[in-house]
C-alpha positions as CSV (number, residue, x, y, z in Angstrom):
1,M,0.6,21.8,35.9
2,I,0.5,18.0,35.8
3,R,-3.3,18.1,35.3
4,L,-2.9,20.7,32.5
5,I,-0.4,18.5,30.7
6,A,-2.6,15.4,31.1
7,C,-5.6,17.3,29.6
8,M,-3.5,18.5,26.7
9,L,-2.3,15.0,25.9
10,L,-5.9,13.7,25.9
11,L,-6.9,16.4,23.5
12,L,-4.1,15.4,21.2
13,G,-5.6,12.0,20.7
14,P,-5.0,8.4,21.3
15,A,-1.7,8.3,19.3
16,L,-0.2,10.4,22.1
17,A,-2.4,9.8,25.1
18,G,-3.9,6.3,24.5
19,P,-3.9,3.5,27.0
20,A,-0.6,1.8,28.0
21,S,1.0,0.0,25.1
22,D,0.1,-3.7,24.8
23,I,1.9,-4.3,21.5
24,A,4.8,-6.3,22.9
25,G,2.3,-9.0,23.9
26,H,1.1,-9.5,20.3
27,V,4.0,-8.4,18.0
28,D,7.2,-10.4,18.3
29,R,9.9,-7.9,17.4
30,E,12.6,-10.5,16.5
31,W,10.2,-12.4,14.2
32,F,9.2,-9.3,12.4
33,R,12.8,-8.1,12.0
34,K,13.9,-11.5,10.8
35,T,11.1,-11.9,8.3
36,L,11.4,-8.4,6.9
37,A,15.2,-8.9,6.5
38,G,14.5,-12.2,4.7
39,E,11.8,-10.7,2.5
40,T,13.9,-7.8,1.3
41,A,17.0,-10.0,0.8
42,H,15.0,-12.4,-1.3
43,W,13.8,-9.7,-3.6
44,R,17.2,-8.0,-3.9
45,D,19.0,-11.3,-4.7
46,A,16.4,-12.7,-7.0
47,A,15.0,-9.6,-8.9
48,F,17.5,-6.8,-9.0
49,T,19.7,-6.4,-12.1
50,P,22.9,-4.3,-12.5
51,E,20.9,-2.1,-15.0
52,G,18.4,-1.2,-12.3
53,F,15.4,-3.2,-13.8
54,F,13.7,-5.6,-11.5
55,K,12.8,-9.1,-12.8
56,V,9.9,-10.1,-10.6
57,N,8.3,-13.2,-12.1
58,L,9.6,-15.8,-9.6
59,D,8.8,-19.4,-8.7
60,R,8.4,-20.8,-5.2
61,Q,12.2,-21.1,-4.8
62,W,12.7,-17.4,-6.0
63,R,14.0,-18.5,-9.4
64,Q,13.2,-16.3,-12.4
65,V,10.6,-17.9,-14.6
66,G,8.7,-17.0,-17.8
67,N,9.0,-13.5,-19.4
68,Q,10.4,-10.8,-17.2
69,N,8.6,-7.8,-18.6
70,G,7.9,-5.2,-16.0
71,T,5.4,-2.4,-15.3
72,L,5.4,0.9,-13.5
73,V,3.9,-0.9,-10.6
74,S,6.5,-3.7,-10.3
75,Q,9.4,-1.3,-10.8
76,S,8.1,1.2,-8.3
77,R,7.1,-1.3,-5.7
78,Q,10.5,-2.9,-5.8
79,I,12.2,0.5,-5.2
80,F,10.0,0.8,-2.1
81,V,11.0,-2.7,-1.0
82,M,14.7,-1.9,-1.5
83,A,14.3,1.3,0.6
84,Q,12.8,-0.8,3.4
85,G,15.7,-3.2,3.2
86,Y,18.2,-0.3,3.5
87,E,16.4,1.4,6.4
88,L,16.4,-2.0,8.3
89,T,20.0,-3.0,7.6
90,R,21.9,0.0,6.3
91,E,23.5,-2.3,3.8
92,A,24.9,-0.4,0.8
93,S,23.6,-3.0,-1.7
94,Y,20.0,-1.9,-0.9
95,L,20.9,1.8,-1.4
96,E,22.5,0.9,-4.8
97,A,19.3,-0.9,-5.7
98,V,17.2,2.1,-4.8
99,R,19.3,4.4,-6.8
100,K,19.7,2.2,-9.9
101,G,16.0,1.2,-9.8
102,A,14.9,4.9,-9.6
103,D,17.3,5.9,-12.3
104,F,16.0,3.2,-14.6
105,L,12.5,4.4,-13.9
106,L,13.4,8.0,-14.8
107,E,15.6,7.2,-17.8
108,R,13.8,4.3,-19.5
109,F,10.1,4.4,-18.4
110,R,9.7,8.2,-18.8
111,D,8.0,9.6,-21.9
112,F,10.2,12.6,-22.7
113,D,8.0,13.7,-25.6
114,Q,4.4,13.4,-24.2
115,G,5.1,13.6,-20.5
116,L,4.7,11.2,-17.6
117,F,5.7,7.5,-17.9
118,F,5.0,4.5,-20.2
119,Y,3.3,1.7,-18.4
120,S,5.3,-1.4,-19.3
121,M,8.5,-2.5,-21.0
122,T,11.0,-5.4,-21.5
123,P,14.1,-5.6,-19.4
124,E,16.0,-4.2,-22.3
125,G,13.8,-1.1,-22.3
126,K,11.5,-1.8,-25.2
127,I,8.1,-0.2,-24.6
128,L,5.2,-2.6,-24.5
129,D,2.4,-0.4,-23.3
130,E,2.7,3.3,-23.9
131,S,-0.6,4.2,-22.1
132,K,-0.7,6.6,-19.2
133,N,-2.0,4.7,-16.1
134,S,-3.0,6.5,-13.0
135,Y,-2.5,3.5,-10.8
136,G,1.0,3.0,-12.0
137,L,1.8,6.7,-11.8
138,A,0.7,6.8,-8.2
139,F,3.4,4.3,-7.5
140,V,5.9,6.3,-9.4
141,I,5.3,9.2,-7.0
142,F,5.4,6.8,-4.1
143,A,8.7,5.2,-5.2
144,L,10.5,8.4,-6.1
145,S,9.4,9.9,-2.7
146,H,10.9,7.0,-0.9
147,A,14.0,7.1,-3.0
148,G,14.5,10.8,-2.3
149,R,13.9,10.3,1.4
150,V,16.4,7.4,1.9
151,T,19.1,8.7,-0.5
152,G,18.8,12.4,0.3
153,D,19.0,13.1,-3.4
154,D,16.8,16.0,-4.4
155,K,16.5,14.8,-8.0
156,Y,14.1,12.0,-7.0
157,K,12.0,14.4,-4.9
158,K,11.9,16.9,-7.7
159,A,10.9,14.1,-10.1
160,A,8.1,13.0,-7.8
161,L,6.8,16.6,-7.5
162,A,6.9,16.9,-11.3
163,T,5.0,13.7,-11.8
164,W,2.3,14.9,-9.5
165,G,2.1,18.2,-11.4
166,E,1.8,16.4,-14.7
167,M,-0.9,14.0,-13.4
168,K,-3.0,17.0,-12.4
169,S,-2.5,18.6,-15.8
170,H,-3.1,15.6,-18.0
171,L,-5.2,13.1,-16.1
172,R,-7.5,14.9,-13.8
173,D,-11.2,14.8,-14.9
174,E,-13.9,17.4,-14.5
175,T,-14.8,15.9,-11.0
176,G,-11.3,16.4,-9.7
177,F,-10.7,12.6,-9.7
178,F,-8.2,11.0,-12.1
179,K,-8.9,9.1,-15.3
180,P,-8.0,5.4,-14.9
181,K,-5.9,5.2,-18.0
182,T,-5.5,7.1,-21.3
183,D,-3.6,6.7,-24.6
184,R,-0.2,8.1,-24.8
185,G,-1.4,11.6,-25.8
186,Y,-4.2,11.7,-23.2
187,A,-7.0,12.0,-25.8
188,K,-8.8,8.7,-25.1
189,V,-9.9,7.4,-21.7
190,I,-9.5,3.7,-21.3
191,G,-11.1,1.4,-18.7
192,Q,-13.5,1.7,-15.8
193,N,-13.3,4.3,-13.0
194,T,-12.2,2.7,-9.7
195,Q,-11.2,4.0,-6.3
196,N,-8.0,2.0,-6.3
197,P,-5.7,4.5,-8.0
198,M,-7.3,7.3,-5.9
199,M,-6.3,5.4,-2.7
200,H,-2.7,4.8,-3.8
201,L,-2.4,8.4,-4.9
202,F,-3.4,9.4,-1.4
203,E,-0.7,7.0,-0.1
204,A,1.8,8.4,-2.5
205,L,1.1,12.0,-1.5
206,L,1.7,11.1,2.2
207,A,5.1,9.6,1.1
208,L,5.8,12.8,-0.9
209,Y,5.1,14.8,2.3
210,D,7.5,12.6,4.2
211,A,10.2,13.2,1.6
212,T,9.7,17.0,1.4
213,Q,8.4,17.9,4.8
214,S,6.4,20.6,3.0
215,A,3.2,21.9,4.7
216,E,2.0,22.9,1.3
217,I,2.3,19.3,0.1
218,L,0.3,18.0,3.1
219,K,-2.7,20.0,1.8
220,D,-2.8,17.8,-1.3
221,P,-3.7,14.4,0.4
222,E,-6.2,16.3,2.5
223,D,-7.9,17.8,-0.5
224,H,-7.8,14.5,-2.3
225,A,-9.3,12.6,0.7
226,N,-12.0,15.3,1.1
227,R,-13.1,14.9,-2.5
228,I,-13.2,11.1,-2.2
229,F,-15.0,10.9,1.1
230,T,-17.5,13.6,0.2
231,R,-18.5,12.0,-3.1
232,L,-17.7,8.3,-3.1
233,Y,-18.0,7.2,0.5
234,Q,-21.3,5.5,1.5
235,E,-21.7,6.9,5.0
236,R,-24.7,4.9,6.0
237,E,-22.9,1.6,5.5
238,G,-19.5,2.9,6.4
239,R,-17.8,1.6,3.2
240,L,-16.2,2.7,-0.1
241,P,-17.3,0.8,-3.2
242,E,-14.7,-0.3,-5.7
243,I,-15.9,0.3,-9.3
244,Y,-17.8,3.3,-10.7
245,D,-19.4,4.3,-14.0
246,A,-18.2,7.3,-16.1
247,E,-20.0,9.7,-13.8
248,W,-18.5,8.2,-10.7
249,R,-21.6,6.4,-9.5
250,P,-21.1,2.9,-8.0
251,A,-21.2,0.2,-10.7
252,A,-24.2,-2.1,-10.5
253,A,-23.7,-5.6,-9.2
254,T,-24.2,-6.9,-12.7
255,Q,-21.3,-4.7,-13.8
256,Q,-18.8,-6.1,-11.3
257,G,-19.9,-3.7,-8.6
258,S,-18.6,-4.9,-5.2
259,I,-16.7,-4.0,-2.1
260,E,-13.0,-4.8,-1.9
261,L,-12.6,-5.7,1.7
262,G,-8.8,-5.3,1.8
263,H,-9.2,-1.7,0.7
264,Q,-11.5,-0.9,3.6
265,F,-8.7,-1.9,5.9
266,E,-6.1,-0.2,3.8
267,W,-8.0,3.1,3.9
268,A,-8.5,2.7,7.6
269,F,-4.7,2.6,8.1
270,L,-3.9,5.3,5.6
271,L,-6.3,7.8,6.9
272,S,-5.2,7.3,10.5
273,H,-1.6,7.6,9.3
274,G,-2.5,10.8,7.6
275,V,-3.9,12.2,10.8
276,E,-0.6,11.3,12.5
277,K,1.1,13.5,10.0
278,G,-1.2,16.5,10.7
279,M,-4.4,15.9,8.7
280,P,-7.6,16.8,10.5
281,A,-8.7,14.4,13.2
282,R,-12.2,14.1,11.6
283,Y,-10.8,11.5,9.2
284,L,-10.4,9.1,12.1
285,G,-14.2,8.8,12.3
286,I,-14.4,7.8,8.7
287,A,-11.4,5.5,9.0
288,E,-12.9,3.7,12.0
289,R,-16.2,3.2,10.2
290,L,-14.3,1.6,7.3
291,L,-12.4,-0.6,9.8
292,D,-15.5,-1.7,11.5
293,Y,-17.2,-2.6,8.2
294,G,-14.2,-4.6,7.2
295,M,-14.2,-6.5,10.5
296,K,-18.0,-7.1,10.4
297,V,-18.2,-8.3,6.8
298,G,-14.7,-9.6,6.0
299,Y,-13.2,-11.1,9.1
300,D,-13.3,-14.9,9.2
301,S,-13.9,-15.7,12.8
302,E,-13.6,-19.4,12.2
303,E,-10.2,-19.6,10.5
304,G,-8.7,-16.1,10.9
305,G,-7.8,-13.7,8.2
306,I,-10.2,-11.9,5.9
307,F,-12.2,-12.6,2.8
308,S,-11.4,-10.7,-0.4
309,R,-14.7,-9.2,-1.5
310,A,-18.2,-8.6,-0.5
311,D,-21.4,-7.9,-2.3
312,Y,-23.6,-4.8,-1.9
313,D,-25.8,-6.7,0.6
314,G,-22.8,-6.9,3.0
315,K,-22.1,-10.6,2.4
316,A,-18.6,-11.8,2.0
317,I,-17.9,-13.7,-1.2
318,R,-16.3,-17.0,-0.3
319,E,-13.4,-17.4,-2.7
320,P,-9.6,-17.9,-2.2
321,K,-8.1,-15.5,0.2
322,G,-5.4,-13.2,-1.2
323,W,-2.0,-12.4,0.4
324,W,-2.4,-8.6,0.1
325,E,-5.8,-8.5,1.9
326,Q,-4.2,-10.3,4.8
327,C,-1.3,-7.9,5.0
328,E,-3.6,-4.8,4.9
329,S,-6.0,-6.2,7.5
330,L,-3.3,-7.2,9.9
331,R,-1.6,-3.8,9.5
332,A,-4.8,-1.9,10.2
333,M,-5.9,-4.0,13.1
334,M,-2.4,-3.7,14.7
335,H,-2.2,0.0,14.1
336,W,-5.7,0.8,15.5
337,A,-5.3,-1.5,18.5
338,E,-2.0,0.1,19.4
339,L,-2.4,3.8,18.5
340,R,-6.1,4.3,18.6
341,G,-7.1,2.4,21.7
342,R,-8.9,-0.5,19.9
343,A,-7.7,-3.2,22.2
344,D,-10.7,-5.3,21.1
345,L,-8.9,-5.9,17.8
346,W,-6.0,-7.8,19.4
347,P,-7.7,-11.3,19.5
348,A,-8.6,-11.0,15.8
349,F,-5.1,-9.9,15.0
350,D,-3.6,-12.8,17.0
351,K,-5.8,-15.3,15.2
352,S,-5.2,-13.8,11.8
353,L,-1.4,-13.7,12.2
354,A,-1.4,-17.3,13.3
355,F,-3.5,-18.1,10.2
356,V,-1.1,-16.3,7.9
357,R,2.0,-17.9,9.4
358,D,0.4,-21.3,9.0
359,R,-1.2,-20.9,5.5
360,F,0.6,-18.1,3.6
361,I,4.3,-18.1,4.7
362,D,6.5,-20.7,3.1
363,P,8.5,-22.3,5.9
364,E,11.0,-23.9,3.5
365,Y,11.9,-21.1,1.1
366,G,10.6,-18.0,2.8
367,G,8.2,-15.4,1.5
368,W,4.5,-15.5,1.0
369,Y,2.2,-17.6,-1.2
370,S,-0.1,-15.4,-3.3
371,T,-3.4,-17.2,-2.3
372,Y,-4.9,-19.7,0.0
373,D,-8.1,-21.6,-0.9
374,P,-9.9,-22.9,2.2
375,A,-12.0,-25.2,0.0
376,N,-9.0,-27.4,-1.0
377,R,-6.2,-26.0,1.2
378,A,-4.3,-25.1,-2.0
379,R,-1.8,-22.2,-2.2
380,G,-0.5,-20.1,-5.0
381,S,2.7,-21.6,-6.5
382,G,5.0,-18.6,-7.2
383,K,6.6,-16.0,-5.0
384,G,6.6,-13.1,-7.5
385,S,4.7,-11.5,-10.3
386,V,4.3,-7.9,-11.5
387,W,1.7,-7.6,-8.8
388,Q,3.1,-9.6,-5.9
389,V,6.4,-7.8,-5.4
390,G,6.8,-7.5,-1.6
391,Y,5.1,-4.1,-1.3
392,H,2.2,-5.2,0.9
393,V,4.3,-7.6,2.9
394,C,7.0,-5.1,3.7
395,G,4.4,-2.4,4.5
396,F,2.9,-4.7,7.1
397,Y,6.3,-5.7,8.6
398,T,7.7,-2.1,8.7
399,E,4.5,-0.8,10.4
400,A,4.9,-3.5,13.1
401,L,8.5,-2.4,13.8
402,R,7.5,1.3,13.7
403,L,4.7,0.7,16.3
404,L,7.2,-1.2,18.5
405,R,9.6,1.8,18.3
406,L,6.9,4.2,19.2
407,A,5.9,2.1,22.2
408,G,9.5,2.0,23.3
409,A,9.5,-1.8,22.9
410,G,12.7,-2.0,20.8
411,A,15.1,0.0,18.7
412,R,15.5,-0.2,14.9
């Protein structure tokens, strides 16, 4: 019987039957708890308003600066950050921020006449950009799914499902992918095709599954991933290009064609996480190829961390390193080392985490700088913008704590 159980565990994969956990030797639970608590508190205290709008343009000291116009991305990502704060601390102020933020999204950003959501507005609710943006809408589904899950309120889950249905009706193109952006009435396509909204839509659909626990919903990210990795994935190189032409062919190098290295790591994590939820194990092979490409081309073995982009020849482009790429690479390395038996990644993780703590995290005011330029050791000056709103940072921190819980290395 014991032998039978052991064989069954091996067949279920490394997430259940991998080598003994080694995460406690590389991931300091107390540091991650403390930094996640600080990150979410900074955003709650600096950005949240009683109306539910998040003012996210912040200087190094977390003070509001410049105009405070927001987007679907900034509003939705902040709802996610507040949800992480609530799950960590169970403080009512975070739950209030989730509810009010989601209500503002539904009541003020929503286009009740043409469907879906406007892209950007002022804090007072004046529409600035009425286009329909697939990237932003993916985050609407993501945020509403998290809001529904942590509040238990079905209205957010229903709104997330409705948004997904409207996206399929209005923004899906003849290939089955999604148009990057259209005018308000969906008649005119705007901008270049990129894989980025497709990736975040996959992430959003996983969150929708978490919120609904519907086996039917889990078929959607699987179908979406199958389409992407059948048509866009370059199997020989083990990579996914970033920008495409109107027929979804990779853009030429002269037309900004390149490889976003952070997205290779992000996909490596998301696909593995999808398999954890019940997607076919075959996606692990693709995910590991993407991870290996990112490590081979993007990892900076001298300083730690990863570079941002690579050309089609597989050469990293030496430019300032971005905060989000560091978060995604660290999350993927840690996840694969712990759950998928890739212990060879721990040294790179250790070196990269030390690099991030030294170069990206502000020891005086907390939070992350947006960039670090190795050429002159300069850092980004502010803590917040409509893009840098705690989403990548909190995603990294919460995965570390989740892995520790799975390993039995600490409670919440």
